[in-house]
Every structure is written in C-alpha cells, then in structure tokens.
C-alpha positions, 0 to 999 in steps of 0.5 A, spaced: 532 514 518 531 511 511 525 507 510 518 506 508 520 502 502 516 501 496 518 497 490 515 497 483 518 493 477 517 496 470 515 490 466 518 494 460 525 495 462 525 489 468 528 495 472 526 495 480 525 502 482 525 503 490 521 509 493 523 511 500 523 516 505 528 520 509 529 524 515 534 526 520 534 521 526 533 526 531 527 528 528 520 524 531 514 523 527 510 528 531 515 534 531 515 533 523 508 533 523 507 539 527 513 543 524 518 543 530 523 539 527 530 541 525 528 538 518 522 534 514 521 528 510 524 527 503 522 522 498 528 518 494 528 513 489 534 508 487 534 503 481 536 496 481 538 492 474 540 486 477 534 483 481 536 487 487 544 485 487 546 492 487 543 499 487 544 506 484 545 512 488 539 514 491 536 520 487 531 525 491 525 527 488 521 531 494 520 537 489 516 533 484 511 529 489 511 532 495 506 539 497 511 544 501 505 545 506 505 537 508 509 535 514 510 528 514 510 524 508 511 516 507 511 512 501 508 505 502 510 501 506 509 495 501 509 495 493 507 500 488 504 498 481 504 498 474 498 499 470 496 494 465 490 497 462 486 503 460 489 509 457 494 510 462 497 503 461 504 502 463 504 508 468 508 507 475 503 508 481 506 509 488 501 509 494 503 514 500 501 518 506 502 525 508 500 530 514 497 536 513 494 542 517 487 543 518 482 548 521 476 545 526 469 548 526 471 552 532 477 555 528 482 551 532 488 548 528 489 541 527 493 536 524 491 530 520 493 525 516 491 523 508 493 518 503 495 520 496 499 517 490 504 519 485 506 517 478 511 516 472 509 515 465 517 515 463 519 509 466 521 513 473 525 518 470 520 524 472 514 523 477 508 527 478 504 528 484 497 525 484 490 526 488 490 526 495 484 522 499 482 526 506 481 526 512 483 520 517 486 515 512 494 514 512 498 508 510 495 505 504 496 500 498 493 501 491 491 496 486 488 496 479 481 493 479 480 486 474 478 488 467 480 492 462 478 499 464 484 501 468 480 503 474 485 504 481 482 502 488 486 505 494 486 501 500 487 505 507 489 505 514 483 509 517 482 513 523 474 513 523 473 509 529 469 504 526 474 498 526 475 497 518 479 499 512 477 505 508 477 505 500 477 510 494 477 509 487 481 513 481 478 512 474 484 517 471 490 513 473 491 516 480 490 523 478 484 524 482 481 520 487 474 519 490 473 521 498 474 515 503 469 510 504 468 504 509 470 497 507 466 494 513 468 487 511 476 488 512 476 489 520 482 492 522 485 495 529 488 501 525 494 498 522 498 497 515 495 492 510 497 489 503 493 489 497 494 486 490 491 484 484 492 477 483 492 473 476 494 466 477 498 462 473 492 457 471 488 463 470 482 458 472 481 463 478 481 469 474 483 476 476 481 477 483 483 482 489 487 479 495 488 483 502 492 481 508 492 485 515 491 483 522 484 482 522 482 484 529 478 490 532 482 490 538 489 488 537 495 487 532 493 479 531 490 474 527 494 475 520 488 474 515 489 473 507 482 475 503 480 474 496 475 478 492 472 476 486 467 482 485 472 488 485 472 489 492 465 489 494 465 483 498 470 478 501 468 471 501 474 467 501 479 468 507 485 464 510 488 465 517 495 465 517 497 467 524 492 467 530 497 470 534 501 477 534 502 480 527 502 487 524 505 490 518 505 485 511 507 485 504 505 480 498 507 478 491 504 473 486 510 468 485 512 466 478 509 459 480 502 462 481 503 461 489 502 467 493 508 470 497 506 473 504 511 477 508 509 479 515 511 481 522 509 476 527 512 474 534 510 470 540 509 476 545 509 482 541 508 482 533 515 485 532 519 479 534 521 476 527 519 476 520 515 471 517 515 469 509 509 464 508 507 461 501 500 460 500 497 455 494 491 458 491 487 452 492 488 453 500 485 460 499 479 459 494 477 452 496 469 452 497 468 459 493 467 455 486 473 459 483 478 454 479 485 453 481 490 448 479 495 450 484 
C-alpha cells in the first residue's frame, strides 16, 4: 500500500514535492498500531520538476521524521505548506499523524492517535521531526495564520466525542505545538478535512482561512466550505457544496483566485466518485462584508 499523498510546491524552485507513506499490503492498520504486523509504516518523498508529468524515484525519509516507538504513521492526506512570513519563512511544513502506546490511569496499556508535523529548511533535501499533538487527534492539515508573524495552526480530526474539530497552534514553525482544543463551530462526524490560507487574486477579501469537511455530527455528508476572517476564532461564511454523502477532501487556490475543491462523494455512499468543484469567492463571501471581485 502506497498512499496518504501530501504534496507541497516549493516557491523558490517550482518543484512539487510529494510526501507519502508505505506499508506491506498484507499489514492492516490495527496490526501496525499494535505491533503485530510483519512490517511497519515508512515515509517517502519524490519530486516533479514538470508540473507532475513525471516523478523521481521515491526516496525513504522514515528515519528523519518518524519516532521509532510509533506504529502507524501517515502524511496528510491533503497538502503541505511553505511558510510565507516570520523567522521561518520558506520552511516546508508537512502535517501528519501517528499512533503511540500509552498507559491508562489503572496501568493498562492503550493505543492512541496523535497529530504531528515535520519540516525542511533546504528545499526538501533534509527533513526534521516537529512537535506532536496528543491525545485523541489524527489526520490533520496545517495553515499559516493571516499576518506577518508566521504563526501556524493545525486543524485536526478529533476523537473526544464532542462532534467537532480540534486545533493547535505553533509559534516556532511547527517545532512545538499547543495542546489540542475544540473548534466548536467546525462540526464533524469524525472524518478528514481540508484547511487552507486563502489570499484572493483581487486582494479585496484579504487573507482568510478556508475549511472544508462533511459538516454533520452523525454521518459523512453535507460537504461544506467555510471562511474565517479572524484567524479561526469564528466562521461566519459557509457554502454547502454537497448535501448528500461526502467524505475526504483537498483544496487549493487557483491562479484565477477561484477556490478549487476536490472531494469524495456519491449517491448512496461517499465513496462512489470524486468531484472537482470550482467556487467563485463571491459565492462564499456574499453577505459577510468582504470584498471579492471574482
């Protein structure tokens, strides 16, 4: 199995770096987590200098980014980022998740999920493990908050039973993270979601955060795009993209300033086909007082 793709574009070189993970096809996630599998999860990278037409042979970077005590390890899925501002401007940051062994209050062994990051300051030639976020969080996406300080926010799938996403913040480029806390406006049925810093071609809307996930507390359905203009404290803008079954997603800002969304969907289940949908900024920002010419 080769999956959990997580690409990031290096603005300096124009190269697409594709991070991914691998495990033996006979090893299931539960066995890898419990250490009963034949192998484990490994982390790899390959490059494309021609916009994805061709790719280099994947290179393993497991020893650089994975704690040997972890079982499961997964990049993304979704996208990585390159920092724009602050003392770590230019840093490539990849969101990931992992499993670890823990001991309960009564001394019993348990297996938990956490989120983490790893980063490169030399265009992806070498990588360094960043901070971990525990407990009860998993698949995640990272975005740089609007402003010039270079503050990062991690948006995470959560298992606290409160039907909402969790967030954490880093002020040092992903080396350390705050403990997870609820984002109560971002409802979820426990699923992956996508998170993005949006600039806007017109710049009339200003930088803002965008979030996309199945916004239901009971099922993977109601794929909804949201916008925050105050660094993720509130989410006043929302647009329903698909009322029916829908699940994992990814997103980008297109050269036109439009918002490109990619997500799983279907008539009976969320896994029948993949949708690519383009959203004009005005469709999302209408009624919020944010200017958007597109």
